[in-house]
N, C-alpha and C positions, 0 to 999 in steps of 0.2 A: 587596200587593206590597212596600209599605214595611216592614212588620213582618218579612217573610221575608228581605229583602235588607239592611235597615239603611240604605238610601240616604237621603240628605238630600232635603228637598222640592224644592230647586232641581235636584238630580240626577234626581229623578222627572219633573219638568217638562221636562227636556231629553232624556229617553229616546226613542230612535228605534227604529223596527222593525228596522233593520239591527243594532242592539245586542242583539237577542234571538235566541238559538239555541235554538229549540223542541226540535229533535232531541236536543241534548245537555243540555238544561235548564240553560242558562247565559246570564247577562246580563252584558254589558260595561257598566261605568259609568265614563265617562271625560270627562263634560262636565257643566256645570251651567248653568242658564238665568239670564240676567241681564235681568230685565224692564225695567231702566232703560236698556238699550242704545238708542242713537240710530238704529241701522239693523240689518237682518237679519244682516249680516256680523259684527256684534259681539254678537249675541244669545246666542251660546253661548260659555261660558268653559270655562279648565282645569276601558180602555174596550173598546173592542170593534172588532176589525179589520173585520169584515163591516159594521158601522155606518159606519165610515170610508169603506169602498169605495163604499157607497151614496151618501154625501154627496159624494164625489169626482166621481161620475158626474153628479149633479144640478148641482153648482156649477161644474163644468168648470174654465175658467181662473181663476175666482175662488177656487178652493180652493188653499191653500197647500202644494202638492205638494212644494215644495223643502224644507220643514221635516221632513216624514215622522215627525211626533211620534206617540207612543203615547197619551199623555194630552194631548188637545187640544180645542179648541172644534169646533163643527160644521163650520166652514169650514177646518179643519186648522191654524188659527193657534194660537199658544201660549196656554196656560191660565195666567192670573195665579196666583201663589202663594196669594192670598187665596181663590181658588176651591177650591183643595185644602183650605185650612183650613176653609172653610164646609162643604164636602161631609163632611169628617171630623166636624165638630161635629154636622151633621144626623144622621149615622149613629149617633153616640153618643146623641143625644136619642131617636131612634126605638127604640133598644134600651134606653131607660131607664137609661143608664149615666152616671156623673159625667163632667163636662167635663174634657178633657185636652188639652194642646198636641199637635199632630201630631208634633212632634219626640220625643214620648215613645215612639212606635213604634220609633224608632232605638234608644232605650235598652232597650226590651223585646227587640229582636232581640239585642242584646249579652248580655243576661241568659239568654235562651233558648239561645244558642250555648254559653255557659259551662255551663249546666245539662245540656246534651246531651253534655258532655265535651270541648268544644273548649278549647284552652289560651288564656291571655290574649294571647299574641303573635298567634295566629291571629285573634282577635277584633279586635285593634288593626288588623291589616292589612285585614280585611274592611271595617271602618268607616272606614278611612283616617285614623285619628288620628295626630297628629304624634309622640306619645310613648305608651308603655305606661302611664304614670302617668295620662294623661287617661282611658284606657279603664278602668283600675282605679277611678278616682274615679267615673265614670259608673255603672259596675256596682254599686259599693258603695252609692251613693245610691239607685239603682233597687231594689236588693234590700231596703234599709232601708224604703223606702216600701211595698213589697209586704208585708213582715212587719207593718208598722204597720196596713195596711188589713185584715189578717186578724184 
């Protein structure tokens, strides 16, 4: 999901089921998760659904229904960003691939968009970069690393 959308890890952690339109193949990304928040009201800033349904039934009132997160713990509570890092690292290790930061998926998304014919302005808007220069710099660095690896 991260490589296809280019979303940041905090944006992935904040993704709710209501943000996903499966019929139209569209995801709305408009929040990020702040794991340092003091309460649930401040938690959000500017897996498998069937598995979650099973856990909701078992845990009842102890399940965090109010959060409605896509990527969450068994009880529906938010998943710390470190859990996303650790899961990504384990996947790379199992596939016998070199270690990479999870943020590299965002950069890969940008390069894939450009290579598929998207223009730089579109990529900037998709990734939510403040300027086209940031997008250009990220893509140039990612492409240079790719060439170096070959």
